RODO-2510 file (C-alpha; in nm, 4 decimals, decimal comma):
residues 411
     n   res          X          Y          Z
     1     m     5,1933     0,1213    -1,1713
     2     p     5,3567    -0,2337    -1,2972
     3     k     5,2820    -0,5637    -1,1215
     4     t     5,5059    -0,8185    -0,9711
     5     r     5,3412    -1,0862    -1,1161
     6     a     5,3264    -1,4440    -0,8877
     7     s     5,2132    -1,8230    -0,9301
     8     n     4,8805    -1,8907    -1,0017
     9     k     4,9392    -2,2316    -0,8537
    10     k     4,5623    -2,3328    -0,7072
    11     l     4,5333    -2,3523    -0,3882
    12     k     4,3315    -2,6651    -0,2707
    13     i     4,0983    -2,6993    -0,0032
    14     s     4,1292    -3,0567     0,2032
    15     p     3,7873    -3,2503     0,3047
    16     e     3,8855    -3,1652     0,6260
    17     k     3,8911    -2,7824     0,5985
    18     e     3,5419    -2,8112     0,3987
    19     l     3,3820    -3,0307     0,6753
    20     e     3,4923    -2,7365     0,9587
    21     v     3,4303    -2,4625     0,7384
    22     l     3,0598    -2,6356     0,6378
    23     r     3,0095    -2,7125     1,0340
    24     k     3,0453    -2,3535     1,0762
    25     i     2,8334    -2,2560     0,8662
    26     v     2,5781    -2,4950     0,9736
    27     e     2,6193    -2,3222     1,3826
    28     l     2,6270    -1,9493     1,2273
    29     v     2,3027    -2,0707     1,0444
    30     s     2,1181    -2,2056     1,4022
    31     s     2,2989    -1,9546     1,6112
    32     e     2,0480    -1,5934     1,7351
    33     l     2,0268    -1,3688     1,4692
    34     d     2,2829    -1,0916     1,4962
    35     l     2,3279    -0,9152     1,2098
    36     s     2,6674    -0,7586     1,3086
    37     r     2,8177    -1,0533     1,4227
    38     s     2,6868    -1,2526     1,1331
    39     l     2,8540    -1,0732     0,9076
    40     n     3,1531    -1,0905     1,0479
    41     e     3,1499    -1,4438     1,1044
    42     v     3,1027    -1,4980     0,7745
    43     v     3,4523    -1,2590     0,6990
    44     s     3,6091    -1,4988     0,9457
    45     i     3,5369    -1,8088     0,8032
    46     v     3,5865    -1,7070     0,4456
    47     n     3,8987    -1,5264     0,4975
    48     e     4,0298    -1,8043     0,6659
    49     f     4,0201    -2,0705     0,4307
    50     t     4,0821    -1,8492     0,0735
    51     r     4,4357    -1,6682     0,2540
    52     a     4,2987    -1,3692     0,0731
    53     d     4,3935    -0,9960     0,1701
    54     s     4,0771    -0,8536     0,1770
    55     v     3,6912    -0,9757     0,1764
    56     f     3,3937    -0,7686     0,1421
    57     i     3,0111    -0,8445     0,1412
    58     y     2,7340    -0,5660     0,0137
    59     l     2,4112    -0,6276     0,1188
    60     f     2,1406    -0,5301    -0,0976
    61     d     1,9948    -0,1555     0,0427
    62     r     1,5871    -0,2235    -0,0386
    63     q     1,5434     0,1439     0,1414
    64     h     1,8069     0,3051    -0,1456
    65     k     1,7608    -0,0035    -0,3920
    66     n     2,1584    -0,0072    -0,3844
    67     l     2,4073    -0,2807    -0,2504
    68     t     2,5876    -0,1209     0,0659
    69     l     2,9289    -0,2332     0,2388
    70     m     2,8115    -0,3982     0,5212
    71     a     3,1371    -0,5734     0,6435
    72     s     3,5267    -0,5944     0,5746
    73     k     3,8177    -0,8082     0,6385
    74     i     3,9948    -0,5039     0,7530
    75     p     3,8430    -0,2714     0,9098
    76     h     3,6625     0,0537     0,7516
    77     k     3,4510     0,1520     1,0425
    78     k     3,3941     0,5158     0,8463
    79     e     3,3150     0,3141     0,5111
    80     l     3,0287     0,0989     0,6317
    81     g     2,7013     0,1692     0,5726
    82     v     2,8671     0,4265     0,3722
    83     i     2,9861     0,2788     0,0202
    84     h     2,7033     0,2262    -0,2290
    85     i     2,6940     0,0244    -0,5440
    86     r     2,4390     0,1121    -0,7926
    87     s     2,2915    -0,2293    -0,9357
    88     g     2,4963    -0,3177    -1,2852
    89     e     2,7698    -0,0562    -1,1656
    90     g     3,1013    -0,2234    -1,1167
    91     i     3,2083    -0,6138    -1,1236
    92     t     3,0420    -0,6150    -0,7812
    93     g     2,7554    -0,4666    -0,9217
    94     w     2,7336    -0,6677    -1,2093
    95     v     2,7314    -1,0285    -1,0367
    96     a     2,4160    -0,8585    -0,8504
    97     q     2,2243    -0,8321    -1,1658
    98     q     2,3420    -1,1660    -1,3840
    99     n     2,3573    -1,3506    -1,0765
   100     k     2,6669    -1,5001    -1,1154
   101     p     2,9815    -1,5378    -0,9914
   102     v     3,3469    -1,3205    -1,1424
   103     a     3,6742    -1,4885    -1,0929
   104     i     3,9430    -1,2897    -1,2212
   105     a     4,3310    -1,4502    -1,1585
   106     e     4,5286    -1,1103    -1,2694
   107     n     4,4865    -0,7241    -1,3952
   108     a     4,1123    -0,7549    -1,1873
   109     y     4,1557    -0,3481    -1,2439
   110     q     4,2034    -0,3494    -1,5797
   111     d     3,8297    -0,5269    -1,6269
   112     k     3,5870    -0,3268    -1,8463
   113     r     3,3328    -0,3593    -1,5514
   114     f     3,5422    -0,3051    -1,2905
   115     k     3,4837     0,0080    -1,0392
   116     g     3,7600     0,1371    -0,7793
   117     f     3,6749     0,3822    -0,4877
   118     d     3,9122     0,6501    -0,3274
   119     v     3,8745     0,5194     0,0021
   120     l     3,9677     0,1676    -0,0784
   121     p     4,2202     0,0350    -0,2353
   122     e     4,0742    -0,1785    -0,4987
   123     d     4,2626    -0,0967    -0,8222
   124     q     4,6112    -0,2674    -0,5589
   125     y     4,4178    -0,6389    -0,5891
   126     e     4,5275    -0,8525    -0,9515
   127     a     4,2833    -1,1070    -0,8346
   128     f     3,8969    -1,0536    -0,7617
   129     l     3,6355    -1,2920    -0,7339
   130     s     3,2391    -1,2041    -0,5785
   131     v     2,9770    -1,4208    -0,5351
   132     p     2,6354    -1,3650    -0,5481
   133     i     2,4642    -1,4058    -0,2174
   134     v     2,0712    -1,5756    -0,3098
   135     y     1,7584    -1,5711    -0,0875
   136     k     1,4562    -1,7710    -0,2452
   137     g     1,6027    -1,7345    -0,6104
   138     k     1,6918    -1,3122    -0,5357
   139     v     2,0245    -1,1264    -0,5242
   140     s     1,9878    -1,0519    -0,1329
   141     g     2,4087    -0,9220    -0,1486
   142     v     2,7406    -1,0710    -0,2811
   143     i     3,0675    -1,1492    -0,1541
   144     n     3,4396    -1,0422    -0,2739
   145     v     3,7771    -1,1699    -0,2270
   146     q     4,0902    -0,9923    -0,3184
   147     h     4,4421    -1,1218    -0,3481
   148     k     4,7334    -0,8631    -0,4036
   149     k     4,9102    -1,1205    -0,6178
   150     p     4,7810    -1,3175    -0,9207
   151     h     4,5732    -1,6053    -0,7574
   152     e     4,3823    -1,8482    -1,0091
   153     y     4,1153    -1,9490    -0,8201
   154     a     4,0025    -2,3238    -0,8078
   155     d     3,6392    -2,4254    -0,8768
   156     e     3,6267    -2,6161    -0,4968
   157     m     3,7013    -2,2474    -0,3781
   158     v     3,4270    -2,1145    -0,5545
   159     n     3,1665    -2,3760    -0,4527
   160     l     3,1785    -2,3394    -0,1205
   161     i     3,1614    -2,0245    -0,1174
   162     n     2,8833    -2,0422    -0,3344
   163     m     2,7955    -2,2739    -0,1459
   164     i     2,8132    -2,0612     0,1654
   165     a     2,6458    -1,7515    -0,0216
   166     k     2,3410    -1,9856    -0,0693
   167     q     2,3352    -2,1124     0,3122
   168     v     2,3839    -1,7458     0,5387
   169     g     2,1913    -1,5245     0,2853
   170     g     1,9051    -1,6608     0,5250
   171     v     2,0884    -1,5470     0,8094
   172     f     2,1675    -1,1938     0,6774
   173     e     1,7672    -1,1577     0,5747
   174     h     1,5969    -1,3361     0,9017
   175     a     1,8621    -1,1016     1,1094
   176     f     1,8473    -0,7590     0,8226
   177     l     1,4289    -0,8370     0,9586
   178     f     1,5338    -0,8454     1,3337
   179     e     1,6846    -0,5594     1,3180
   180     e     1,3954    -0,4308     1,1170
   181     i     1,1464    -0,5008     1,3823
   182     k     1,3441    -0,4374     1,6686
   183     t     1,4227    -0,0845     1,4688
   184     k     1,0073    -0,0493     1,4598
   185     a     0,9735    -0,1076     1,8083
   186     s     1,2074     0,1725     1,8798
   187     q     1,0160     0,3585     1,6402
   188     f     0,6805     0,2992     1,8235
   189     d     0,8022     0,3197     2,2026
   190     k     0,8649     0,7532     2,0597
   191     l     0,5190     0,7421     1,9178
   192     v     0,3829     0,6306     2,2125
   193     k     0,5765     0,9361     2,3855
   194     v     0,4419     1,2062     2,1321
   195     s     0,0662     1,0138     2,1996
   196     e     0,1034     1,0624     2,5694
   197     s     0,2294     1,4183     2,5483
   198     i    -0,1078     1,4985     2,3896
   199     t    -0,2923     1,4051     2,6575
   200     s    -0,1055     1,5388     2,9133
   201     q    -0,1994     1,8594     3,0712
   202     a     0,1614     2,0339     2,9137
   203     y     0,1266     2,3712     2,6578
   204     l     0,1160     2,3228     2,3257
   205     d     0,4457     2,4179     2,2299
   206     e     0,6015     2,1715     2,4140
   207     i     0,3560     1,9055     2,3031
   208     l     0,5447     2,0259     1,9510
   209     n     0,8959     2,0821     2,0151
   210     l     0,8589     1,7022     2,2202
   211     i     0,7453     1,5689     1,8914
   212     v     1,0227     1,7244     1,6091
   213     v     1,3033     1,6403     1,8627
   214     v     1,1693     1,2698     1,8449
   215     t     1,0661     1,2795     1,4404
   216     a     1,4376     1,3823     1,4064
   217     e     1,5111     1,0960     1,6186
   218     i     1,3475     0,8817     1,4399
   219     l     1,4210     0,9114     1,0230
   220     n     1,7697     1,0200     1,1536
   221     s     1,7074     1,4186     1,0215
   222     k     1,9008     1,6929     1,0289
   223     i     1,6063     1,9616     1,0779
   224     c     1,2471     1,8705     1,1419
   225     s     0,9575     2,1403     1,1460
   226     i     0,5768     2,1800     1,2254
   227     m     0,4582     2,4785     1,0303
   228     l     0,0308     2,5267     1,0868
   229     l    -0,1822     2,7649     0,9337
   230     d    -0,2346     3,1131     1,0499
   231     e    -0,5777     3,0717     1,2323
   232     k    -0,7455     3,4458     1,0737
   233     k    -0,7119     3,3695     0,7169
   234     h    -0,5622     3,0061     0,6557
   235     e    -0,3665     3,1863     0,4032
   236     e     0,0428     3,1641     0,5924
   237     l     0,2201     2,8836     0,7180
   238     v     0,3486     2,9663     1,0334
   239     i     0,6884     2,7399     1,2761
   240     r     0,5345     2,6547     1,5566
   241     a     0,8648     2,4163     1,6742
   242     t     1,1917     2,3055     1,5599
   243     q     1,4726     2,1583     1,7289
   244     s     1,6855     2,3266     1,4930
   245     l     1,9279     2,5605     1,6427
   246     s     1,9403     2,8076     1,3558
   247     q     1,8448     3,1066     1,4610
   248     e     1,7897     3,2316     1,1102
   249     y     1,5916     2,8748     1,0512
   250     k     1,3281     2,9776     1,2940
   251     q     1,3285     3,3245     1,2245
   252     k     1,2618     3,2858     0,8665
   253     p     0,9349     3,4343     0,7332
   254     n     0,5570     3,2533     0,7496
   255     l     0,5258     3,1140     0,4035
   256     k     0,2721     3,1850     0,1696
   257     v     0,0551     2,8798     0,0745
   258     q    -0,0878     2,9894    -0,2646
   259     g     0,1694     2,9171    -0,5075
   260     s     0,4808     2,7350    -0,2783
   261     l     0,5602     2,3554    -0,2216
   262     l     0,3758     2,3537     0,1003
   263     g     0,1474     2,5118     0,0111
   264     d     0,0399     2,2084    -0,2699
   265     v     0,0503     1,9756     0,0578
   266     i    -0,1838     2,1530     0,1945
   267     r    -0,4169     2,1825    -0,0801
   268     n    -0,4115     1,8270    -0,2718
   269     r    -0,3588     1,6945     0,1622
   270     k    -0,0515     1,4077    -0,0189
   271     p     0,3359     1,4419     0,1643
   272     i     0,5008     1,5294    -0,0759
   273     m     0,9570     1,4581    -0,1283
   274     v     1,2232     1,6638    -0,2918
   275     e     1,5440     1,4754    -0,4207
   276     d     1,7617     1,8580    -0,3492
   277     v     1,5096     2,1157    -0,2294
   278     r     1,8735     2,3876    -0,3430
   279     k     1,7688     2,3474    -0,6851
   280     e     1,4371     2,3309    -0,6790
   281     v     1,2451     2,6547    -0,8097
   282     r     0,9564     2,6074    -0,6564
   283     y     1,1104     2,5698    -0,2925
   284     v     1,1419     2,9188    -0,1574
   285     y     1,3953     2,9531     0,1278
   286     r     1,7352     2,7827    -0,0950
   287     d     2,0091     3,0473    -0,0336
   288     l     1,8982     2,9370     0,2848
   289     a     1,8794     2,5686     0,2462
   290     i     2,2421     2,6193     0,0607
   291     k     2,3665     2,7716     0,4621
   292     e     2,1921     2,4734     0,6160
   293     n     2,2727     2,2176     0,4101
   294     l     1,9648     2,0618     0,3603
   295     t     1,9739     1,8891     0,0904
   296     s     1,6161     1,6401     0,0662
   297     m     1,2667     1,6917     0,2023
   298     v     0,9762     1,5895     0,2806
   299     a     0,6386     1,7092     0,3835
   300     v     0,2867     1,5212     0,5447
   301     p    -0,0256     1,7775     0,5767
   302     m    -0,1008     1,7443     0,9431
   303     i    -0,4830     1,6122     0,9464
   304     v    -0,7608     1,5991     1,2284
   305     k    -1,1004     1,5705     1,1160
   306     n    -1,1140     1,5985     0,7682
   307     k    -0,9561     1,8998     0,7784
   308     v    -0,5767     2,0318     0,7192
   309     i    -0,3969     2,2897     1,0135
   310     g    -0,0644     2,1849     0,8814
   311     v     0,2622     2,0080     0,7682
   312     i     0,5429     1,8554     0,8886
   313     n     0,8879     1,9098     0,7326
   314     v     1,1858     1,7010     0,7716
   315     y     1,5073     1,7318     0,5782
   316     t     1,8316     1,5548     0,5375
   317     q     2,1771     1,6757     0,5131
   318     e     2,2756     1,3957     0,2364
   319     p     2,0402     1,2743    -0,0555
   320     h     1,8149     1,0648     0,0765
   321     h     1,4787     0,8570    -0,1095
   322     f     1,2144     0,8732     0,1808
   323     t     1,0541     0,4894     0,1583
   324     e     0,6925     0,4609     0,1750
   325     e     0,6900     0,3143     0,5470
   326     e     0,9189     0,6427     0,6357
   327     i     0,6398     0,9040     0,4905
   328     n     0,3597     0,6140     0,6550
   329     v     0,5342     0,6899     1,0109
   330     l     0,5986     1,0439     0,9345
   331     q     0,1949     1,0824     0,8748
   332     m     0,1224     0,8831     1,1837
   333     v     0,3282     1,1212     1,4129
   334     a     0,2050     1,4212     1,1785
   335     n    -0,1870     1,3601     1,2528
   336     q    -0,1275     1,2925     1,6447
   337     a     0,0450     1,6464     1,6148
   338     a    -0,2947     1,7603     1,4294
   339     v    -0,4952     1,6167     1,7010
   340     a    -0,2681     1,7738     1,9936
   341     v    -0,3431     2,1054     1,7905
   342     e    -0,7218     2,0756     1,8235
   343     n    -0,7334     1,9219     2,1316
   344     t    -0,5558     2,1818     2,2685
   345     s    -0,7836     2,4485     2,0578
   346     l    -1,1144     2,2896     2,2039
   347     v    -0,9179     2,3199     2,5954
   348     s    -0,8439     2,6937     2,5707
   349     e    -1,2044     2,7695     2,3803
   350     a    -1,3643     2,5795     2,7122
   351     v    -1,1490     2,7634     2,8813
   352     r    -1,1759     3,1224     2,7977
   353     a    -1,5537     2,9887     2,7801
   354     k    -1,5368     2,9588     3,1591
   355     e    -1,3802     3,3121     3,1894
   356     a    -1,6381     3,4733     3,0301
   357     l    -1,8806     3,3107     3,2117
   358     e    -1,7732     3,3619     3,5085
   359     t    -1,6525     3,7165     3,4091
   360     r    -2,0286     3,7708     3,3322
   361     k    -2,1270     3,6594     3,6891
   362     l    -1,9298     3,9221     3,8563
   363     v    -1,9945     4,1842     3,5898
   364     e    -2,3995     4,1011     3,6968
   365     r    -2,3134     4,1011     4,0998
   366     a    -2,1458     4,4306     4,0453
   367     k    -2,4322     4,6050     3,8337
   368     g    -2,6593     4,5111     4,1026
   369     i    -2,4671     4,6491     4,3884
   370     l    -2,4285     4,9904     4,1745
   371     m    -2,7932     4,9950     4,1020
   372     r    -2,8788     4,9030     4,4592
   373     l    -2,6205     5,2236     4,5713
   374     h    -2,6855     5,5262     4,3427
   375     n    -3,0212     5,4028     4,1999
   376     l    -2,9211     5,3780     3,8635
   377     d    -3,1073     5,1588     3,5920
   378     e    -2,9217     4,8326     3,4682
   379     s    -2,8120     4,9799     3,1172
   380     t    -2,6738     5,2843     3,2654
   381     a    -2,4541     5,0543     3,5561
   382     y    -2,3327     4,8464     3,2951
   383     r    -2,1445     5,1141     3,1708
   384     m    -1,9713     5,2317     3,4164
   385     i    -1,8530     4,9602     3,4683
   386     h    -1,7470     4,9335     3,0340
   387     k    -1,5693     5,2954     3,1033
   388     k    -1,3939     5,2459     3,4164
   389     s    -1,2347     4,9229     3,2010
   390     m    -1,1314     5,1361     2,9011
   391     d    -0,9981     5,4489     3,1249
   392     t    -0,7719     5,2289     3,3784
   393     c    -0,7265     4,9709     3,1037
   394     k    -0,8052     4,6701     3,3521
   395     t    -1,1379     4,3989     3,2583
   396     m    -1,4438     4,4205     3,3496
   397     k    -1,3504     4,1703     3,5599
   398     g    -1,0788     4,3227     3,7796
   399     i    -1,3074     4,6199     3,7453
   400     a    -1,6069     4,4320     3,9110
   401     e    -1,4098     4,2951     4,1397
   402     s    -1,3042     4,5753     4,2865
   403     i    -1,7036     4,6818     4,2768
   404     i    -1,7140     4,3936     4,4621
   405     l    -1,4850     4,4057     4,7483
   406     i    -1,4996     4,7436     4,8189
   407     e    -1,9027     4,6551     4,8968
   408     e    -1,8148     4,3542     5,1338
   409     m    -1,5339     4,5601     5,2777
   410     a    -1,8096     4,8357     5,4095
   411     k    -2,0204     4,5896     5,5618
***
């Protein structure tokens, strides 16, 4: 498509305008830490003195190790936080990799480094100025300025944007850290809820269901599930809780520990990450993963008292590299869940022991009644109670209580 040529006259910036821009940047640097507001303010400031058709800000995403579109002059709500550029990819990635600005007056889309996006009309722009955002000597992002018509960027404009980029690097970094702190605080609030559920009188299934819901929310996952080793042989993993709405996923067969990926988590006592379970040969439920649109997975062992009792799995819909921090959070949850299972097991054992003791006391009392009324020895009296229990399909405790009740009514 032929482009209409226009004058390449450089846009001059007056000293007064430059001072005004710098004043606004100083105000921004000293303002409250709010990442979204800071990004939009910088876009507005840059747009004001460049008269650009487009202003983009990309920030380095330490989690995914790439540049992510975070702010734009033109509304791109669906694309913000979604469009990613690898270091060295396109002009933007080249600027980030080389830590050098690039100014192209015309035919920017023909530059060998250029990369277009279907959702962003970048190939409609003739001029392209890209400047790295630097903080403590490292590139933390990129500011892009674009014009639809040929436009020669004056040195003072490049220098001013470069100065802005250096000043706001710290602002963005601190705001980003502030957002991380808020996120972590929220995560730990949710972990506290899990901890509280463990010490409550709730039933185990309710506790485990709460844990998977909270964990899925913390890690923004499509499916989270808890699988426990079967109680008898410890040869299979059984789903005990999941927030998945799919009945097929909930009812999937038990998983053999031997030869399976999750079995490796049990045996090695270490997390496992899979970039795409649909392509992983050792993943047993690949067909189900395709149907449920599951892609990346991380699984961590549930460990209590140096014993592995199960695993927690987290799946994402889109390809995702789980960070060390995410895995650590998941491991904390897994260990807490293991404590919940162990505590509930101990309580159940205590209840069973108490019931056994009560049953024994009642049977002993019922034996004494039979021995006295029918002149029986202890062994014969016990066999009578046991036979009646078998014949009527009632517990020995129930039979003993009946004998005691009849004896009391006869008084």
